[in-house]
Structure formats: C-alpha cells, structure tokens
C-alpha positions as CSV (number, residue, x, y, z in Angstrom):
1,M,17.6,-32.8,-14.3
2,P,19.8,-33.6,-17.2
3,S,22.5,-36.3,-16.8
4,T,24.5,-35.5,-19.8
5,D,26.6,-32.4,-20.6
6,I,24.6,-29.8,-22.4
7,F,26.9,-26.8,-22.3
8,H,30.6,-25.9,-22.2
9,I,31.3,-22.9,-20.1
10,E,34.4,-20.7,-20.0
11,I,34.9,-17.8,-17.7
12,Q,36.3,-15.0,-19.9
13,K,36.3,-12.0,-17.6
14,V,35.6,-11.1,-14.0
15,E,35.5,-7.5,-13.2
16,G,33.8,-6.0,-10.1
17,K,30.4,-7.5,-9.9
18,T,30.3,-8.7,-13.5
19,V,31.3,-12.0,-15.1
20,T,31.5,-12.8,-18.8
21,A,31.1,-16.5,-19.4
22,H,31.3,-17.9,-22.9
23,V,28.5,-20.5,-23.2
24,K,28.5,-23.1,-26.0
25,V,25.7,-25.6,-26.5
26,I,27.2,-29.1,-27.0
27,Y,24.0,-31.1,-27.0
28,Q,21.2,-31.0,-29.6
29,N,18.0,-28.9,-29.4
30,Q,19.2,-26.5,-26.7
31,V,19.3,-22.7,-26.4
32,I,21.3,-20.5,-24.1
33,P,18.8,-19.3,-21.4
34,V,19.3,-15.7,-20.6
35,K,17.8,-15.9,-17.1
36,P,19.0,-15.3,-13.6
37,N,18.3,-19.0,-12.6
38,F,20.6,-20.2,-15.3
39,A,23.3,-17.5,-14.7
40,F,23.5,-18.3,-11.0
41,Q,23.9,-22.0,-11.8
42,I,27.1,-21.2,-13.5
43,L,28.5,-19.7,-10.3
44,L,26.9,-22.5,-8.2
45,E,28.3,-25.3,-10.3
46,L,31.8,-23.8,-10.1
47,F,31.4,-23.4,-6.3
48,Q,30.4,-27.1,-6.0
49,K,33.3,-28.2,-8.0
50,C,35.6,-26.3,-5.7
51,S,34.0,-27.5,-2.5
52,K,34.1,-31.2,-3.5
53,G,37.6,-30.9,-5.0
54,Y,36.4,-31.8,-8.5
55,I,39.0,-29.7,-10.2
56,W,40.7,-31.5,-13.0
57,N,42.6,-30.0,-15.9
58,S,41.6,-32.7,-18.4
59,F,38.5,-33.9,-20.3
60,G,37.5,-30.4,-21.5
61,E,38.1,-28.8,-18.1
62,N,40.6,-26.2,-17.2
63,Y,41.0,-24.1,-14.0
64,E,43.5,-21.5,-12.8
65,F,43.8,-23.3,-9.5
66,D,44.2,-26.9,-8.2
67,S,41.7,-28.9,-6.2
68,N,43.3,-28.0,-2.9
69,E,43.1,-24.3,-3.7
70,G,39.5,-24.8,-4.9
71,K,38.5,-26.5,-1.6
72,K,40.1,-23.7,0.4
73,M,38.3,-21.0,-1.7
74,A,35.0,-22.8,-1.0
75,E,35.6,-23.3,2.7
76,T,36.6,-19.7,3.3
77,H,34.1,-18.3,0.8
78,P,32.3,-15.2,2.2
79,M,29.0,-16.3,0.6
80,K,29.4,-20.0,1.5
81,E,26.0,-20.1,3.3
82,T,24.3,-18.6,0.3
83,Y,25.8,-21.2,-2.1
84,E,24.9,-24.1,0.3
85,R,21.3,-22.8,0.6
86,M,21.0,-22.4,-3.2
87,N,22.4,-25.9,-3.7
88,G,19.9,-27.3,-1.2
89,F,17.0,-25.7,-3.1
90,I,18.1,-27.6,-6.2
91,Y,19.2,-30.9,-4.9
92,G,17.8,-31.1,-1.4
93,R,19.8,-30.6,1.8
94,R,21.5,-33.4,3.7
95,I,20.5,-33.3,7.4
96,N,22.2,-35.6,9.9
97,I,19.8,-37.5,12.1
98,T,20.0,-40.0,14.9
99,K,19.7,-43.7,14.5
100,E,16.3,-43.6,16.2
101,E,15.0,-41.0,13.7
102,Y,16.4,-43.2,10.9
103,Q,14.5,-46.2,12.2
104,L,11.3,-44.2,12.4
105,I,11.7,-43.1,8.8
106,K,12.7,-46.6,7.6
107,S,9.7,-48.2,9.4
108,G,7.3,-45.7,7.7
109,Q,6.3,-44.1,11.1
110,S,7.4,-40.6,10.0
111,N,5.1,-38.4,8.0
112,E,7.9,-35.9,7.3
113,R,8.4,-35.1,3.6
114,I,11.9,-36.1,2.6
115,S,13.5,-37.1,-0.7
116,T,15.7,-40.0,0.6
117,Y,17.5,-41.2,3.7
118,G,20.4,-43.4,4.5
119,F,23.7,-44.0,6.2
120,S,27.1,-42.9,4.9
121,E,30.4,-41.6,6.2
122,G,29.5,-43.0,9.7
123,Q,26.3,-40.9,9.9
124,Y,22.6,-41.4,9.5
125,Y,21.0,-38.7,7.3
126,K,17.8,-37.6,5.5
127,M,17.6,-35.3,2.5
128,S,15.1,-32.5,2.2
129,P,13.2,-32.3,-1.0
130,S,14.2,-29.9,-3.7
131,N,12.5,-26.5,-3.9
132,E,13.3,-25.1,-7.4
133,Q,10.8,-22.2,-7.0
134,S,12.7,-20.9,-4.0
135,Y,16.0,-21.2,-6.0
136,I,14.4,-19.3,-8.9
137,D,13.1,-16.5,-6.6
138,E,16.4,-16.1,-4.8
139,A,18.4,-16.2,-8.0
140,Q,16.3,-13.2,-9.2
141,E,17.7,-11.3,-6.2
142,L,21.3,-12.5,-6.5
143,I,21.6,-11.8,-10.2
144,E,21.0,-8.1,-11.0
145,S,21.2,-8.5,-14.8
146,V,22.0,-11.1,-17.4
147,T,22.5,-10.5,-21.2
148,L,23.7,-12.6,-24.1
149,E,26.3,-10.9,-26.3
150,N,28.1,-12.1,-29.5
151,A,25.5,-14.8,-30.1
152,S,26.5,-17.0,-33.0
153,E,26.6,-20.7,-34.0
154,T,29.3,-23.3,-33.7
155,K,30.6,-25.2,-36.7
156,S,28.1,-27.9,-35.7
157,G,25.3,-25.4,-35.9
158,Y,24.7,-25.1,-32.1
159,P,24.3,-21.7,-30.3
160,E,27.1,-20.0,-28.5
161,G,27.6,-16.6,-27.0
162,D,28.9,-14.6,-24.1
163,L,26.6,-14.6,-21.1
164,V,27.3,-11.4,-19.1
165,L,25.9,-11.5,-15.6
166,T,26.1,-9.0,-12.9
167,V,25.6,-10.1,-9.3
168,S,24.2,-8.1,-6.3
169,D,27.3,-8.6,-4.2
170,S,30.9,-9.0,-5.6
171,N,31.6,-11.5,-2.7
172,L,29.6,-14.0,-4.7
173,L,32.5,-14.1,-7.2
174,H,35.2,-15.0,-4.6
175,H,35.8,-18.4,-6.4
176,V,35.4,-17.3,-10.0
177,R,38.6,-17.1,-12.0
178,T,39.1,-16.1,-15.6
179,G,40.1,-19.1,-17.7
180,S,38.1,-21.6,-15.8
181,S,36.2,-23.9,-18.2
182,W,34.1,-27.0,-17.9
183,P,31.3,-29.1,-19.5
184,S,28.1,-28.5,-17.7
185,T,24.7,-30.1,-17.0
186,I,23.0,-26.9,-15.8
187,Y,19.5,-26.2,-17.2
188,D,16.8,-23.6,-17.3
189,M,14.4,-24.2,-14.4
190,N,11.5,-22.1,-15.8
C-alpha cells in the first residue's frame, strides 16, 4: 500500500445516491482509476478520518464539520458495520484476545493465520490478515456505477477529473459532505 499522498480529493456534490468527487493526481505516473474499489475507498477513507477524529482544516484538508462532529457521524452511521467490515478487508481487523491466547501466539504454539499481535490500550489483540479480494467483490455491490467526467490535466501535467459514483444505498453517504477535501493514499486494488 502506498505511504505517500497520491491524490487530492474534493467532494463537489452529494445528491441522493450520487457523489461527485474531484480527483487530482498529485504524485507522478498515476492515473485516476474508474473502478468501484477505488470509488468506495474515497467514502471509506473519509469515514475513517471521521471515526478517528482526524479532521483538520489545514495542510490541504478542509471539512464542513469538526472532529467531534465527524466522530459522532461515524459512531451513529447507519452503515457503520459495512464500513468497519470493508476497512477490515483492506487493513485487517483488530480482535481482542486474552492474555493466554496472546502467550500461545507469542510462543509459536498457534497455527492461526494473523498479520500481527500485541498489547495496546490495556488490551491484548491480534490482527486478521487483509483480504483485498473480498473488499473488491463487496465494493462491486456497494457501488452501482462510477464514471470520470471533465477529465483534463493539471498545470503540472497530472490527470484530474470528476469521479461520479452512485452507491447502492444512500445511507452509505451519511458522513459525506460537499466541500470536504483531503490528500489521499488510496489506490487501485486490481
């Protein structure tokens, strides 16, 4: 997964089940993927920013709400379980475990497939491995359509355009607000 910003995203319009997001490439040799997996990552990344309180109005970011409002939107989101499941497919899912299970994993006596394990915030945990194919498959169902309109190039010669995505359920857009913008590390998974 990329560790540097690749795109700048700005939500231009939210209407019914459709979002128009202006996507600008800000890192060399990239294109704007017109695919459901990429389109859903825009929504997922914004949900994660809200849920973690990573809402700052500086450094190329702008939101129509503050971090407290963002956290509240994420906590009360009607599709919270969907977003958490999709995030787990990409990054793995944190599962709290007992100290005994932690010791079994640490000693190598567990054959369970995990990505990592540890202790933080007063709790032992393990992380499930990512499953990008499950993410891609479910994104195909959650995104009804995605198109690129007004494609052009920035002054630097990088692609930009309006990604118009339509979701299967308008509740998926509970946290999406016109004017929200941020640099992004999302990428095409296939």
